[in-house]
C-alpha positions in Angstrom: 21.1 -64.2 36.4 22.0 -66.8 39.1 23.2 -70.4 38.1 20.7 -73.3 39.1 22.1 -76.3 40.2 20.2 -79.7 39.4 20.8 -82.6 41.7 19.5 -86.1 40.8 20.3 -88.6 43.9 20.6 -92.6 42.9 20.4 -95.0 45.6 21.3 -98.6 44.9 20.8 -102.0 46.6 23.2 -103.7 43.9 26.8 -102.7 43.4 26.8 -104.1 40.2 23.4 -102.2 39.2 25.2 -99.3 40.1 28.2 -100.1 37.6 25.9 -100.4 35.0 24.0 -97.1 35.8 27.4 -95.3 36.1 28.7 -96.9 32.2 25.1 -95.4 31.1 26.0 -91.8 32.4 29.1 -91.8 31.1 28.3 -93.1 27.7 25.4 -90.7 26.7 23.1 -89.4 29.5 25.4 -86.6 30.7 25.9 -85.5 27.0 22.4 -85.4 26.3 21.6 -83.4 29.5 24.7 -81.0 28.5 23.1 -80.6 24.9 19.9 -80.4 26.5 21.3 -77.1 28.2 23.3 -77.8 31.2 26.8 -76.4 31.2 28.7 -79.1 33.3 27.9 -82.1 35.4 30.0 -84.2 38.2 28.8 -87.5 39.5 29.8 -87.9 43.3 29.9 -91.1 45.3 28.1 -90.2 48.6 30.3 -91.6 51.5 27.2 -92.9 53.8 25.6 -95.9 53.0 23.6 -97.6 51.3 25.4 -97.1 47.9 24.5 -93.4 46.3 25.4 -90.8 44.0 24.8 -87.5 43.3 24.8 -85.6 40.2 25.2 -82.3 39.8 24.1 -80.3 36.4 24.7 -76.6 36.3 22.4 -74.5 34.2 23.1 -70.8 33.6 20.0 -69.5 34.6 16.2 -70.7 35.8 14.8 -70.3 32.2 17.6 -72.5 30.8 16.5 -75.2 33.3 12.8 -74.5 32.4 13.7 -75.4 29.0 15.8 -78.6 29.8 12.8 -79.6 31.9 10.3 -78.8 29.4 12.3 -80.1 26.5 14.4 -82.9 27.1 14.0 -84.0 30.7 10.9 -86.5 30.0 12.3 -88.3 27.4 15.6 -88.8 28.8 13.7 -89.6 32.1 11.7 -92.4 30.6 14.8 -93.4 28.7 16.5 -94.3 32.2 13.1 -95.8 33.8 13.0 -98.0 30.5 16.7 -99.4 31.0 16.4 -99.5 34.5 12.9 -100.1 35.9 13.9 -101.4 39.5 16.8 -101.5 41.6 17.1 -97.4 41.6 15.7 -94.7 44.1 15.7 -91.5 42.8 15.4 -88.0 44.5 15.6 -84.9 42.6 16.4 -81.3 43.9 16.9 -77.5 42.4 18.6 -74.8 43.8 20.7 -71.4 43.4 24.4 -71.0 43.2 24.2 -68.1 45.8 28.4 -68.5 45.8 31.0 -69.8 44.4 
């Protein structure tokens, strides 16, 4: 079964907000996504302006990702929206690992 990559892109207009958001990721959000089925995660700061990050999560299969989206993602996204109601633009993408 091919692995799935779930990427969340976050763009910030305020560097201080980005620092708070990164702290939130490191202090619990990533652990919650891992508990929800991801096998690992990495945070990438993108080089091009504006200030942006990509958080990549790997899931063992499409089914594992579907379970995460159904059972965990709604609550985690709501928590993030409540904690950071403005100042962040998100984009999400899902793909299949074809080679590693």
